[in-house]
C-alpha positions as CSV (number, residue, x, y, z in Angstrom):
1,M,29.2,-3.0,30.4
2,A,27.1,-0.1,31.5
3,A,24.2,1.0,29.4
4,R,24.9,4.0,27.2
5,E,22.6,6.9,26.6
6,P,20.0,6.5,23.9
7,R,20.9,8.4,20.7
8,D,17.4,8.7,19.2
9,N,15.7,10.8,21.9
10,R,16.3,14.0,19.9
11,P,13.2,16.4,19.7
12,E,12.7,15.7,16.0
13,I,12.7,12.0,16.5
14,I,10.2,12.2,19.4
15,M,8.1,14.5,17.2
16,R,8.0,11.9,14.4
17,R,7.0,9.2,16.9
18,S,4.3,11.5,18.2
19,M,3.0,11.8,14.7
20,I,2.6,8.1,14.5
21,I,0.6,8.1,17.7
22,G,-1.5,11.0,16.5
23,Y,-2.4,9.1,13.3
24,H,-3.1,6.0,15.4
25,E,-5.5,7.9,17.8
26,A,-7.2,9.5,14.7
27,G,-8.2,6.0,13.6
28,K,-5.6,5.4,10.9
29,S,-4.6,1.8,10.3
30,I,-1.0,0.6,10.5
31,N,-0.9,0.3,6.7
32,E,-2.1,3.9,6.3
33,I,0.4,5.3,8.8
34,S,3.2,3.3,7.2
35,H,2.4,4.9,3.8
36,L,1.9,8.4,5.2
37,M,5.1,8.4,7.3
38,G,7.3,6.4,4.9
39,L,8.1,3.8,7.6
40,S,7.9,0.1,7.7
41,K,4.8,-1.5,9.3
42,P,6.9,-3.3,12.0
43,T,8.3,0.1,13.0
44,V,4.9,1.7,13.2
45,R,3.5,-1.3,15.2
46,M,6.5,-1.1,17.6
47,W,6.0,2.6,18.5
48,I,2.2,2.1,18.9
49,R,2.9,-0.7,21.3
50,R,5.5,1.4,23.2
51,F,3.0,4.2,23.5
52,E,0.5,1.8,25.0
53,E,3.2,0.8,27.5
54,G,3.5,4.5,28.5
55,H,6.4,6.0,26.5
56,V,7.9,6.8,23.1
57,E,11.6,7.1,24.1
58,T,14.4,4.9,22.9
59,R,15.4,2.5,25.6
60,P,19.0,2.5,26.8
61,R,21.0,-0.2,25.2
62,S,24.4,-1.8,25.9
63,G,27.2,-2.2,23.5
64,R,29.7,0.0,21.7
65,P,28.6,3.4,20.2
66,R,27.7,3.4,16.5
67,K,30.4,4.5,14.1
68,I,28.3,7.0,12.2
69,T,26.6,10.1,13.7
70,P,22.9,10.9,13.5
71,Q,23.7,13.5,10.9
72,Q,25.5,10.9,8.7
73,D,22.6,8.5,9.3
74,A,20.2,11.1,7.9
75,M,22.5,11.8,5.0
76,L,22.6,8.1,4.1
77,V,18.8,7.7,4.2
78,N,18.4,10.9,2.0
79,A,21.0,9.7,-0.5
80,A,19.3,6.4,-0.8
81,R,16.0,8.0,-1.5
82,R,17.4,10.4,-4.0
83,A,19.2,7.6,-5.9
84,P,17.3,4.5,-4.9
85,Q,19.1,2.2,-7.4
86,S,22.5,3.0,-5.9
87,T,24.4,0.2,-4.0
88,A,25.3,0.3,-0.3
89,V,29.0,0.2,-1.4
90,S,28.6,3.3,-3.6
91,L,26.6,5.2,-1.0
92,T,29.1,4.5,1.7
93,S,32.0,5.6,-0.5
94,E,30.3,8.7,-1.9
95,L,29.3,9.9,1.6
96,Q,32.8,8.9,3.0
97,L,31.1,7.1,5.9
98,P,33.6,5.5,8.5
99,C,31.9,2.1,8.3
100,H,31.6,-1.0,6.3
101,P,28.8,-1.1,3.6
102,S,27.1,-3.9,5.6
103,M,26.6,-1.4,8.4
104,S,25.2,1.2,6.0
105,R,22.7,-1.5,4.9
106,R,21.7,-2.1,8.6
107,H,21.2,1.6,9.2
108,L,19.0,1.9,6.1
109,H,16.9,-1.1,7.3
110,E,16.5,0.5,10.7
111,A,15.1,3.6,8.9
112,G,12.6,1.4,7.1
113,V,14.4,1.6,3.8
114,H,14.9,-1.9,2.3
115,C,16.5,-3.3,-0.9
116,Y,14.0,-4.7,-3.4
117,V,14.0,-5.8,-7.0
118,P,12.5,-2.8,-8.8
119,A,9.5,-2.8,-11.1
120,V,10.5,-2.7,-14.8
121,K,8.3,-0.5,-16.9
122,E,8.4,1.0,-20.4
123,V,9.0,4.7,-20.3
124,L,5.7,6.3,-21.2
125,N,5.2,10.0,-22.1
126,D,2.0,11.9,-21.6
127,V,0.7,11.2,-25.1
128,M,1.2,7.4,-24.7
129,K,-0.5,7.4,-21.3
130,E,-3.5,9.3,-22.7
131,S,-3.7,7.0,-25.6
132,R,-3.8,3.9,-23.4
133,L,-6.4,5.4,-21.2
134,R,-8.7,6.2,-24.1
135,F,-8.2,2.7,-25.5
136,A,-9.2,1.1,-22.1
137,Q,-12.2,3.4,-21.7
138,H,-13.4,2.9,-25.2
139,Y,-13.4,-1.0,-25.0
140,S,-14.3,-1.3,-21.3
141,N,-17.9,-2.4,-22.0
142,F,-17.3,-4.7,-25.0
143,G,-18.5,-8.2,-24.3
144,M,-17.0,-11.7,-25.1
145,D,-18.8,-11.9,-28.5
146,F,-16.5,-9.0,-29.5
147,W,-13.3,-10.3,-27.9
148,N,-13.7,-13.9,-29.2
149,T,-12.9,-12.6,-32.7
150,K,-9.7,-10.7,-31.6
151,I,-6.1,-11.9,-31.4
152,F,-3.6,-10.4,-28.9
153,T,0.1,-10.1,-29.5
154,D,3.1,-9.6,-27.2
155,E,6.8,-9.8,-27.6
156,K,9.9,-11.1,-25.7
157,C,13.3,-9.6,-26.3
158,F,16.6,-11.6,-26.0
159,T,19.9,-9.8,-26.1
160,S,23.5,-10.8,-26.0
161,V,24.3,-7.7,-23.8
162,E,25.0,-8.8,-20.3
163,G,22.4,-7.6,-17.9
164,T,23.2,-6.1,-14.5
165,R,21.6,-7.1,-11.2
166,R,18.9,-4.5,-10.4
167,H,17.9,-3.4,-7.0
168,C,16.2,-0.5,-5.4
169,W,16.3,1.1,-1.9
170,R,12.8,2.2,-0.9
171,V,10.2,2.1,1.9
172,T,7.2,-0.2,1.7
173,N,4.2,0.6,-0.5
174,T,6.3,2.7,-2.9
175,R,7.1,0.1,-5.6
176,Y,5.5,2.0,-8.4
177,D,6.7,5.5,-7.5
178,P,8.5,6.9,-10.6
179,Q,11.9,7.1,-8.9
180,N,11.7,3.5,-7.9
181,I,11.0,2.1,-11.4
182,H,13.7,0.6,-13.6
183,K,13.2,2.2,-17.0
184,K,12.9,-0.3,-19.8
185,V,15.6,0.4,-22.5
186,E,15.5,-1.2,-25.9
187,V,18.7,-2.8,-27.0
188,G,19.8,-4.9,-30.0
189,G,18.9,-8.5,-30.0
190,S,16.3,-11.0,-31.1
191,V,12.6,-10.4,-30.7
192,F,10.0,-13.2,-30.6
193,H,6.3,-12.4,-31.0
194,F,3.5,-14.3,-29.3
195,M,-0.1,-14.4,-30.3
196,A,-3.1,-15.4,-28.2
197,G,-6.9,-15.2,-28.3
198,C,-9.8,-15.7,-25.9
199,G,-13.0,-17.7,-26.1
200,Q,-14.1,-21.3,-26.2
201,R,-13.0,-23.8,-28.8
202,D,-15.8,-25.7,-30.7
203,Q,-15.6,-29.4,-30.0
204,E,-17.1,-32.1,-32.2
205,S,-19.7,-34.3,-30.5
C-alpha cells in the first residue's frame, strides 16, 4: 500500500514543534518543556531528536486514513481538558465522533493526554487555606521537646454508599491542578478516629 500524505504538517502543528525546539535551544530541560507545552516527555524528546536529525515534519505513514478529522481531534482534546473526569465513552458520544471509544483514547494518548487516578483532596476555601498556612508558620520552629507532649488525631470514613471508579484525563505534571482533583465529599457512614504521638518511649534498664 502506498504511503499516504502526513496529516500533521499543518502550520500550527509545525509552529508548536518549533516552540519545543526554541525552548530546547534556550537551555530548557525536557521536564520544563513538557510542563510549559502541556506535552508528554516522550513527545518532547522525540521532536528534539527529529530536529537533531534535520526536520520537524511528520513522516509519511502507510495504512488507512484516520476516521476523525484534525478538527475533531482538537475538539476531543479540548473536551477532555475541560471535563477531565469524563470517560472516553461519554466524550465520544457527546462529540458524536465516528469512531470507537478505544480510538478516542488512542488519540488522547497521542496528544499527551493520559488517564490517571486523580488526587483526592478536601475542598478548601480561602479562609481554611489561610488558617492552615498560619498554623504551619507558627509551629515551624518548635522542637521535639514540644512535640513529644502532643498527640495527633486523624479519621477514616467508611460508607455503605457504593463508590465509583475515579479517573482523570490530564497531561503529565498537572496532578494537583484544581480541575484535576477529585473533590472529597462527606457522606453518611461510620467514622473511626486514630491517635498518634511522636517521641521516644522510656525503657527500664
